[in-house]
C-alpha positions in Angstrom: 156.6 81.0 27.3 158.4 79.8 30.4 161.2 82.1 31.2 163.7 79.2 31.9 162.9 77.6 28.5 163.0 80.9 26.8 166.5 81.5 28.0 167.6 78.2 26.8 166.1 78.6 23.3 167.6 82.2 23.1 171.0 80.9 24.0 170.9 78.1 21.3 169.8 80.8 18.9 173.1 82.4 19.3 174.6 79.6 17.3 171.6 78.2 15.2 170.1 81.2 13.3 166.5 81.2 11.9 165.5 77.9 13.2 163.6 78.6 16.4 160.9 76.1 15.6 163.6 73.4 15.2 165.2 74.4 18.4 161.8 74.4 20.3 161.3 70.8 19.0 164.6 69.8 20.4 164.0 71.3 23.7 160.4 69.8 23.8 161.9 66.3 23.4 164.4 67.1 26.2 161.6 68.2 28.5 159.7 65.0 27.6 162.7 63.0 28.5 163.1 61.9 24.9 165.9 61.4 22.3 166.2 63.3 19.0 167.2 62.1 15.5 168.3 65.0 13.4 168.3 64.0 9.8 169.4 66.4 7.0 171.9 67.1 4.3 175.5 67.8 5.3 176.5 71.3 6.5 173.1 72.7 7.7 173.9 72.6 11.4 172.9 69.3 12.7 175.9 68.7 14.9 176.0 72.4 15.9 172.4 72.1 17.2 173.3 69.2 19.4 176.5 70.9 20.6 174.7 74.2 21.3 171.9 72.4 23.2 174.3 70.5 25.5 176.6 73.6 26.0 173.6 75.7 27.1 173.0 73.3 30.1 175.7 72.9 32.7 176.1 69.1 32.2 178.5 66.5 30.9 178.7 66.1 27.1 180.2 63.2 25.0 180.4 62.9 21.3 181.0 59.7 19.4 181.8 60.1 15.6 180.3 56.8 14.5 182.0 54.6 11.9 181.9 50.9 11.1 184.9 50.3 13.4 183.4 51.8 16.5 182.8 49.1 19.1 179.8 48.7 21.4 182.2 49.0 24.3 183.2 52.4 23.2 179.7 53.5 24.0 178.6 51.3 26.9 182.0 50.8 28.6 183.7 47.5 29.4 184.9 45.4 32.4 188.7 44.7 32.7 190.9 43.0 35.4 192.6 45.4 37.9 196.2 43.9 38.0 196.7 45.2 41.6 193.5 43.8 43.1 192.8 41.0 40.7 189.2 42.0 40.6 187.0 42.9 37.7 186.5 46.7 37.3 184.1 48.5 35.2 185.2 51.5 32.8 182.5 53.7 31.9 181.9 54.5 28.1 180.9 57.6 26.3 177.3 57.0 27.3 177.9 58.2 30.9 177.0 61.9 30.3 174.0 64.0 30.2 174.1 64.7 26.4 175.4 62.0 24.0 175.9 63.1 20.4 175.9 60.0 18.1 177.1 61.7 14.9 176.3 59.9 11.8 174.5 57.1 13.5 173.8 55.3 10.3 177.5 54.8 9.7 177.9 52.6 12.7 177.7 48.8 12.4 174.5 47.2 13.5 176.3 45.8 16.6 177.2 49.4 17.8 173.8 50.7 16.9 172.1 48.0 19.1 174.3 49.1 22.0 172.2 52.1 22.1 168.8 50.3 22.5 169.1 49.7 26.3 170.8 53.1 26.9 167.9 55.0 25.2 165.0 52.8 26.6 166.0 52.0 30.1 168.8 54.8 30.7 171.2 52.2 31.9 173.9 49.8 30.9 174.0 46.1 31.7 177.3 44.3 31.7 178.7 41.2 33.3 175.4 40.8 35.3 175.5 44.4 36.8 173.5 47.3 35.9 174.9 50.8 35.8 172.4 53.7 35.8 173.0 56.6 33.7 172.8 60.2 35.0 169.7 62.4 34.8 168.9 64.1 32.6 170.2 61.9 29.8 169.4 62.6 26.1 170.9 61.0 22.8 171.2 63.4 19.9 171.9 61.4 16.9 172.6 62.8 13.3 171.9 61.2 10.0 172.9 62.1 6.6 170.1 60.8 4.1 171.8 61.5 0.9 175.2 59.6 1.3 174.0 56.0 1.7 177.1 54.2 0.5 178.7 52.5 3.4 175.9 53.2 5.9 173.7 50.8 7.8 169.9 51.5 7.8 168.6 52.0 11.4 166.2 49.2 12.2 162.5 50.1 13.1 163.1 49.1 16.7 165.9 51.7 16.9 163.9 54.5 15.1 161.0 53.8 17.5 163.2 54.8 20.4 163.7 58.4 19.3 161.0 60.6 20.6 161.3 62.8 17.5 163.0 63.1 14.2 163.6 66.8 13.0 165.2 68.4 10.0 167.2 71.7 10.0 166.5 72.8 6.4 168.5 75.4 4.5 168.5 78.9 5.7 167.2 81.8 3.7 169.7 84.4 2.2 169.5 86.9 5.0 170.0 84.1 7.7 173.0 82.7 5.8 174.5 86.2 5.7 174.3 86.3 9.6 175.8 82.8 9.8 178.8 84.0 7.7 179.1 86.9 10.0 178.8 84.8 13.2 181.5 82.4 12.1 184.0 84.8 10.7 186.5 84.6 13.6 185.5 81.5 15.7 182.8 78.8 16.0 180.1 80.5 18.0 179.6 77.1 19.9 182.9 77.7 21.7 181.9 80.8 23.3 178.5 79.6 24.5 177.9 79.5 28.3 175.3 77.5 30.2 172.1 79.2 31.2 170.6 76.2 33.0 171.9 73.4 35.2 171.1 69.7 35.0 169.1 70.2 38.2 167.1 72.9 36.6 166.3 70.5 33.6 165.4 67.6 36.0 163.1 69.8 37.9 161.4 71.1 34.7 161.0 67.5 33.5 159.3 66.7 36.8 157.0 69.7 36.4 156.1 68.7 32.7 154.8 65.3 34.3 152.2 67.2 36.1 150.6 68.6 32.9 147.0 67.4 32.8 145.2 66.0 29.8 141.5 65.3 29.4 140.2 61.9 28.4 139.1 63.2 25.1 142.5 64.6 24.3 143.9 61.2 25.1 141.4 59.5 22.9 142.5 62.0 20.3 146.1 60.7 20.5 145.0 57.1 20.5 142.8 57.8 17.5 145.5 59.3 15.4 147.8 56.3 16.3 145.0 53.7 15.5 144.2 55.5 12.2 147.8 54.7 10.9 147.2 50.9 11.7 144.1 50.8 9.6 145.2 52.7 6.5 145.9 51.2 3.2 148.8 53.7 2.7 150.6 52.5 5.6 152.3 49.0 6.0 153.5 49.6 9.6 151.5 51.8 11.9 152.5 53.7 15.0 153.1 51.5 18.1 151.9 52.3 21.7 155.4 53.6 22.3 154.6 56.2 19.7 151.3 57.1 21.4 153.3 57.6 24.6 155.9 59.7 23.0 153.2 62.0 21.5 151.5 62.3 24.9 154.6 63.3 26.5 155.8 65.7 23.8 152.4 67.4 23.9 152.7 67.8 27.6 156.1 69.4 27.2 154.9 71.8 24.5 152.0 72.8 26.8 154.4 73.5 29.6 156.6 75.5 27.3 153.6 77.6 26.5 152.9 78.1 30.1 149.7 75.9 30.3 149.1 73.0 32.8 146.9 71.1 30.4 147.2 69.7 26.8 145.1 71.1 23.9 144.4 69.3 20.6 146.7 71.9 19.0 149.8 70.7 21.1 149.0 67.3 19.7 148.8 68.3 16.2 151.9 70.5 16.5 154.0 67.5 17.7 152.5 64.8 15.5 154.7 64.7 12.4 157.9 65.0 14.3 157.0 62.4 16.8 155.2 59.8 14.5 156.4 60.0 10.9 159.7 58.1 11.6 157.7 55.4 13.2 155.7 54.3 10.3 156.3 52.4 7.0 154.4 53.2 3.8 152.8 50.6 1.7 153.6 50.6 -2.2 150.4 52.5 -2.6 151.3 54.9 0.1 154.6 55.6 -1.6 152.9 56.3 -4.9 150.1 58.4 -3.5 151.7 60.2 -0.5 155.5 59.9 -1.2 156.6 60.6 2.3 155.7 59.3 5.9 155.4 63.0 6.9 152.5 63.4 4.4 150.8 60.3 5.8 150.9 61.6 9.4 149.5 64.9 8.2 146.7 63.1 6.4 145.9 60.9 9.5 145.9 64.0 11.7 143.7 65.9 9.2 141.2 63.0 9.0 140.9 62.5 12.7 138.0 64.2 14.5 139.2 66.9 16.8 137.6 67.0 20.2 135.7 70.0 21.0 135.0 69.6 24.6 
C-alpha cells in the first residue's frame, strides 16, 4: 500500500476501530474525488468516521446538522448589501471548506438537499449570476439513519447518483467494542487526532490517481456490468453513465492504493457494490427475489464475464 495512504488509514484507525475496509472505501472515494453517503443505525461511528478523515488532513472542515429548518443559504452562502459601500457582498456558507459533513442529510428539506446538487457535481456555488469555486480537495460526507424515517425526506435519485459511494459501518465485534470503551474512557479520541497529510498532498495524490491506466477490456467490463443492470427484470432503474464513471474512478483509486498503475477486474469487483448499489431501483420481482440493491449488484457482477486478457 502507498505509504501516504497507509499513514492516513492508520491515523483514522486510532478513532474507528476494526473497520479498516470501511475506512479504505472512504479514502478510495476521496482519492477518486467523490463524495460518500454513510448509512447505518445510530451510534456505530458514522459521524466519527467523517470527523476522523477530515482531521487527518490539514484542511478546513465544516459540519452542518441538517434539520427541516436549515436553509439553502446556510450551505451555499448568500449575498447582502454592505451598508458602508452600498454594494452587494457575498458571504460564504458552510460549503466553503475541504470536508463538508452533512449530518443526517435525510432530515433536511428537499430545498436544502437540492442546494447540494451543484456543490457536489460542479464543486462551485452560483448565486446572483456569479460563480464561486470551492477549494480543492472538496468532499461531502453525508450520514443517514435508515431506521428513524419519521420526519425525514427521502433523497431523490438525482441526489443519490451524485455520491460516489454508499458505505455502512456495521456493529463491532465484542473485542472491538471493548477497545472502543477503553479508547473513549477519558475523552473523544477525535479531539486528539492530528493531521498526517496536507490538502496539497491529497490534491497531488488525486492527480496521480488520474494517471492509472485501464485496458479496453477492463473498460468494457465496467460498461458490461452497468449495462446488465439496465436489462434485468429485477431492476426497474439501472446504473447511469455517471455510475460507470464513478466505478472507473474508484477502481483507479483502489489500484493506486495497492501501488499499481493499472486497473484489474478485481479492483472493479471490489468497488462495484459500494459504488453502484445506491444508484439502482429494484422492480417488484427484484424486491421479492433479491431483497436488496446490494444483492442485485452482486448478481450482476457474478453474471458478467470477466476479461482474461
